[in-house]
C-alpha positions, -999 to +999 in steps of 0.1 A: -424-130-505-440-112-535-421-090-560-412-057-549-432-029-565-414+003-577-415+032-553-431+061-569-411+084-547-382+105-565-366+114-531-328+103-529-314+096-495-280+088-482-269+065-456-260+083-422-223+088-419-218+090-456-195+121-454-175+105-426-173+072-444-157+088-476-136+115-458-120+113-425-124+077-418-112+067-453-081+089-450-075+073-416-073+038-430-109+027-424-118-006-441-151-026-445-140-058-428-154-090-442-150-107-407-130-136-424-097-130-408-077-145-435-095-126-463-091-093-445-054-100-443-053-106-480-072-073-484-048-054-461-075-049-437-107-051-458-125-037-486-123+001-493-153+019-481-180+022-507-164+000-531-183-022-556-167-057-553-171-084-580-173-120-565-168-143-594-170-180-596-188-211-611-216-230-595-207-247-562-177-225-553-195-208-524-204-174-537-236-172-518-221-185-486-193-159-487-216-131-495-240-140-466-211-144-443-199-110-453-234-095-444-238-115-412-203-104-400-213-068-409-243-070-386-220-081-358-199-051-363-230-028-363-232-024-400-269-034-414-270-052-447-293-061-475-294-093-495-309-090-530-315-123-548-330-129-583-328-167-580-335-184-545-367-183-526-366-168-491-372-201-473-343-218-489-319-189-480-332-188-444-327-226-442-293-226-458-281-198-436-293-215-404-270-245-413-240-221-407-256-208-376-269-175-390-305-164-380-314-142-407-351-139-397-340-127-362-317-100-378-346-089-399-368-087-368-342-064-353-339-041-385-303-052-390-308-072-422-333-075-450-338-101-476-351-089-509-363-114-535-372-098-567-367-104-605-341-087-629-368-072-651-383-053-622-348-039-614-342-029-650-378-014-654-372+007-622-349+031-641-332+058-621-359+053-594-343+021-580-367-004-566-342-007-537-347+030-526-375+021-501-355-008-485-323+012-483-343+041-466-357+016-442-325-004-432-299+023-437-275-004-448-237-001-451-235-035-470-255-048-498-253-080-520-267-085-553-271-123-562-263-122-589-254-096-617-252-122-643-290-127-642-293-094-659-278-108-689-309-128-698-330-095-702-306-070-721-279-069-748-242-070-739-239-033-744-271-024-723-257-048-697-227-025-691-250+004-689-273-012-665-245-025-644-229+010-643-263+025-633-267+000-604-231+005-591-233+043-593-268+043-575-253+022-546-221+043-544-241+076-541-258+061-512-226+052-493-232+015-496-204-010-499-216-037-524-206-073-534-219-082-569-221-119-575-210-131-611-218-165-623-188-180-643-201-208-666-168-225-670-156-249-644-121-258-656-093-237-670-095-198-668-129-192-651-129-155-647-147-141-677-157-108-662-136-089-686-153-106-714-186-090-703-169-057-702-177-052-666-141-054-650-137-016-653-169-009-634-160-025-602-132-016-577-123-051-567-125-086-581-124-117-560-125-150-579-134-183-565-120-211-586-122-250-585-087-266-593-079-302-598-048-313-581-037-348-583-071-362-592-086-342-563-110-312-566-100-283-543-110-247-541-089-216-547-096-179-538-076-150-556-080-112-556-076-102-591-079-065-587-082-038-560-083-002-567-064+022-543-048-006-522-021-033-523-034-068-518-022-104-516-016-117-552-014-154-542-041-180-546-052-194-513-071-226-506-104-224-488-131-248-475-167-244-470-171-255-433-201-257-409-194-221-399-189-207-435-160-200-457-125-207-441-094-196-460-062-215-454-027-214-468-013-203-502-008-228-531+028-225-529+037-259-541+020-256-576+022-236-606-004-230-635-035-231-612-053-203-632-046-221-664-064-252-652-033-273-656-014-272-622+021-286-620+044-289-590+066-259-586+103-267-598+117-245-570+097-263-544+106-298-559+143-289-561+143-278-524+126-310-514+151-332-534+179-313-519+165-319-485+161-354-491+196-360-504+211-340-475+191-361-449+202-393-468+238-383-468+237-373-432+222-407-423+249-426-443+277-409-425+262-411-390 
């Protein structure tokens, strides 16, 4: 797939249903479901419509998998999607998606999905006439993923990065598109979420962090919702796995403390309860 050329058209379009998406349905409790049951429960039903979501994590945490799963599930719900990547080649994405049972090429043929491979400098050079306008006009998406926003850092200063991110988020919001912006966290251990350091946390409406944690010499994965404007959400860290069908979220890490710091320890409350239960059972056995 060749680099996308910047459209010369200045016409601005909105996704059909934009007014309903941000008025009646939103007031009635409409949510953008991820299709991952446990994540939607954590989000109290899903993302807020039109929100820009930051999905942060280090390499190998499954950001791309979760983002594609969000788009594929959107297609199943009748919501077309676009995946914009600055890094991977189309054949690699198609191949990896098929390993999870997702036929992206078939979805493209049905005009329900579009894969856009381009470079950060083309995105930046497009200015207010976003190079995404043509594909947004063609697909009429409700969902869009950028993989990844951190790639823009290679081409602009820190101050310019905030401005470019703001321009992109605003551009998508005015078109009624709910977006997920991937953010590459370089740190593997310790507090891996450095979105605030880049000055971008205030730009997005929701931050979901994927974090590797070492527990008893075993590497496990934790998901946490750090921020969600306009809605309550689950504040606990939940363990998740990358299965043959995508991301699977399980139970919270209730037995450990200090997971975000990178130095997890067993919860004293949980340990005391276990010790009490053990002593009670031992005493009962002694007198039986």
